[in-house]
C-alpha positions as MATLAB code, in Angstrom:
seq = 'MMVPIYDYKYRNLVIFLLLLLPIADAFAQSPWKLNTEKDGIRVFSRTVPDSKVKALKIECVLKTTLSQLVTLLLDVNETDQWVYHTKTCVLVRKVSPSDIYYYAEVSLPWPMENRDFVVHIRVFQNPQTKIVTIDAPSVSDIVPVKKGIVRISHSKGFWKIIPLDQNLVKVEYSLQVDPGGIIPAWMVNTFAAQGPLQSFRNMKGQLTHPKYRNATLPFIVNW';
ca = [
     109.226 -225.324    7.676;
     109.674 -226.368   10.982;
     110.051 -223.473   13.310;
     112.655 -224.980   16.063;
     110.232 -224.912   19.856;
     112.680 -223.425   22.054;
     111.444 -220.739   19.082;
     107.770 -220.348   20.528;
     108.488 -220.375   23.957;
     111.009 -217.632   23.357;
     107.955 -215.741   22.223;
     105.016 -216.775   23.969;
     107.996 -215.545   26.324;
     108.177 -211.830   25.361;
     104.404 -211.706   24.583;
     103.964 -212.702   28.125;
     106.552 -209.829   29.420;
     104.571 -207.495   26.920;
     101.166 -208.617   28.557;
     102.977 -207.753   32.146;
     104.325 -204.710   31.564;
     101.128 -202.752   31.990;
     100.141 -204.075   35.530;
     103.565 -204.617   36.681;
     103.425 -200.484   36.202;
      99.893 -200.057   37.562;
     101.192 -201.565   40.595;
     104.268 -199.375   40.939;
     102.259 -196.291   40.670;
      99.711 -195.280   43.017;
      96.697 -193.567   42.374;
      96.144 -189.745   41.773;
      93.912 -188.501   44.749;
      92.018 -185.613   44.102;
      93.489 -182.967   46.331;
      91.463 -179.485   45.103;
      89.099 -178.149   42.238;
      88.646 -174.170   41.278;
      87.526 -172.420   38.466;
      87.697 -175.057   36.697;
      91.117 -176.602   37.820;
      91.492 -179.915   39.162;
      95.262 -180.948   41.086;
      96.115 -184.315   41.862;
      98.285 -186.283   43.568;
      99.936 -189.402   44.182;
     103.157 -191.279   45.992;
     105.815 -191.218   43.854;
     108.783 -194.531   45.630;
     111.647 -193.619   47.102;
     110.194 -189.896   47.288;
     109.338 -187.428   49.917;
     107.907 -185.389   47.782;
     104.502 -186.194   46.049;
     104.367 -186.187   41.512;
     101.304 -183.689   40.902;
      98.554 -184.020   37.961;
      96.523 -181.178   37.025;
      93.288 -180.972   34.278;
      92.008 -178.146   32.621;
      90.039 -176.874   29.799;
      91.518 -173.669   28.352;
      89.088 -171.932   25.515;
      92.629 -171.465   23.232;
      94.233 -173.104   20.095;
      96.904 -176.058   20.363;
      99.462 -173.636   18.422;
      98.605 -171.059   21.422;
      99.029 -173.397   23.867;
     102.298 -173.993   22.907;
     103.502 -170.784   21.196;
     102.752 -169.925   25.435;
     104.982 -172.807   26.766;
     108.011 -172.454   24.232;
     108.275 -169.054   24.999;
     110.103 -168.822   28.180;
     111.486 -165.495   28.648;
     107.974 -164.852   29.695;
     107.665 -167.570   32.433;
     108.096 -165.541   34.926;
     105.139 -163.842   34.800;
     102.713 -166.949   35.312;
     104.006 -169.522   36.625;
     104.458 -169.790   39.944;
     107.381 -168.466   42.022;
     109.625 -167.902   38.807;
     112.301 -165.711   39.699;
     114.041 -165.811   36.129;
     114.056 -167.698   33.377;
     115.762 -167.703   29.381;
     116.740 -169.741   26.820;
     119.441 -172.162   26.728;
     119.230 -173.393   23.473;
     117.195 -173.512   21.100;
     117.840 -177.328   18.762;
     114.814 -175.896   16.937;
     111.316 -174.421   17.007;
     110.037 -176.891   19.021;
     113.186 -178.591   20.297;
     114.443 -175.720   23.035;
     116.575 -175.842   26.534;
     116.039 -173.503   28.669;
     116.613 -172.451   32.671;
     114.775 -170.991   35.505;
     115.359 -170.081   38.869;
     112.454 -170.275   41.805;
     112.475 -167.710   44.113;
     111.250 -169.371   47.849;
     111.101 -167.571   51.309;
     114.362 -166.240   53.593;
     115.470 -168.618   54.875;
     115.451 -171.260   52.194;
     118.101 -171.150   49.232;
     116.590 -170.918   45.938;
     115.884 -173.630   43.689;
     116.959 -173.578   39.841;
     116.846 -176.619   37.104;
     117.295 -176.772   33.221;
     114.671 -178.147   30.768;
     114.976 -179.832   28.027;
     111.488 -179.346   26.365;
     110.427 -181.287   23.208;
     106.821 -180.791   20.790;
     105.418 -183.811   19.472;
     102.635 -184.118   17.715;
     100.128 -187.184   16.167;
      99.298 -186.312   13.134;
      95.606 -188.376   13.714;
      94.641 -187.562   16.831;
      96.580 -184.023   16.465;
      96.734 -184.592   20.706;
      99.862 -182.752   21.711;
     102.678 -183.862   23.719;
     105.299 -182.251   25.146;
     108.338 -183.710   27.071;
     110.330 -181.984   29.594;
     113.078 -182.954   31.852;
     115.662 -181.525   33.394;
     118.959 -182.024   32.608;
     122.342 -181.230   33.402;
     126.018 -180.074   32.644;
     124.147 -177.189   30.660;
     124.855 -174.697   32.856;
     126.954 -174.681   35.491;
     125.288 -174.844   39.618;
     125.224 -171.335   40.900;
     126.746 -170.623   44.579;
     123.776 -170.023   47.013;
     121.025 -171.443   44.256;
     120.283 -175.495   44.992;
     119.975 -177.357   41.769;
     117.628 -179.480   41.129;
     118.482 -182.640   39.446;
     115.525 -184.485   39.318;
     112.465 -183.161   37.243;
     109.951 -184.904   35.160;
     107.066 -182.643   34.131;
     105.168 -183.871   31.271;
     101.931 -181.733   28.733;
      99.087 -183.653   27.112;
      97.064 -181.265   24.867;
      93.785 -182.779   23.576;
      91.220 -180.913   20.923;
      88.223 -180.620   21.555;
      86.770 -178.260   19.208;
      88.728 -175.166   17.188;
      88.599 -173.077   20.461;
      88.877 -175.503   23.447;
      91.747 -177.526   24.339;
      91.634 -180.349   26.887;
      94.965 -179.505   29.320;
      96.613 -182.269   31.528;
      99.938 -181.324   33.307;
     102.070 -183.485   35.303;
     105.109 -183.039   37.433;
     107.223 -184.993   40.167;
     109.915 -183.934   41.175;
     112.866 -183.924   44.176;
     113.253 -180.586   45.441;
     116.830 -180.993   46.481;
     118.474 -180.421   49.916;
     116.767 -179.361   53.008;
     113.188 -178.021   52.633;
     110.227 -178.062   55.200;
     107.634 -180.211   54.809;
     104.896 -177.281   55.150;
     107.430 -175.286   52.107;
     106.165 -178.423   50.434;
     102.981 -178.944   50.910;
     102.444 -175.083   49.745;
     103.841 -175.215   47.198;
     101.698 -178.114   46.213;
      98.455 -176.575   47.127;
      98.810 -173.367   45.621;
     101.210 -173.664   43.358;
      99.046 -175.216   40.293;
      96.120 -172.889   41.158;
      97.756 -170.427   40.957;
      99.621 -170.785   38.029;
      96.818 -171.728   35.763;
      95.306 -169.392   36.562;
      97.884 -166.913   35.328;
      98.383 -169.198   32.145;
      94.608 -168.413   31.152;
      95.288 -164.811   31.777;
      97.881 -164.893   29.830;
      96.836 -166.152   26.310;
      94.553 -163.225   25.824;
      97.657 -161.187   24.922;
      98.052 -160.680   21.626;
     101.101 -162.188   21.223;
      99.303 -165.611   21.842;
      95.466 -165.125   20.649;
      96.740 -164.881   17.057;
      99.906 -167.444   17.125;
      99.995 -170.303   14.572;
     102.876 -172.397   14.200;
     104.031 -174.800   11.572;
     104.291 -177.827   13.359;
     101.020 -177.500   14.762;
      97.608 -178.740   13.196;
      95.066 -177.500   15.032;
      91.915 -179.333   13.967;
];
């Protein structure tokens, strides 16, 4: 059976574009730069096109299991106990045990207005590698905008949790956010420098609580 020449051309074009995509993405994204490393927590940043706010990436190794850490991350009503400057955090909608929406308000020093946002969390696990990924972008039209609080409309959070052994995981968390409104550069820099370190230090302590230390999840295989 003869195959038309244009089929070969189309196939070759598709292959070329698929090979080009990772290269194009590499040029679009600047490399991560290590900002600080303390207490086993590494904080990176990189510039984002068309944004004055840099993206952040945090890496660390935690003595915990996949189920314990995912349980903590899904327990949004306790988020204000460990996430830097979180004033309040509440569950808005539960689609399934691994798919939820939550609302959070972040407190800023006067005279800055507080920020708030709604995030959609979805948890996935690769059945072969057991690596857990959590997609956590901001969404709109779930909670009405509140007077006196600036709504964050653009935020992308992503977790990658890699099991190292039965009670040890490597965590990679990246965040790209536009805080909206008018906010001075020193405020952004303060949150970028202090926020990740403080939050992950708090996370380590939070994981020692009995409700997380003994947690198991039916949709997560630990090892």
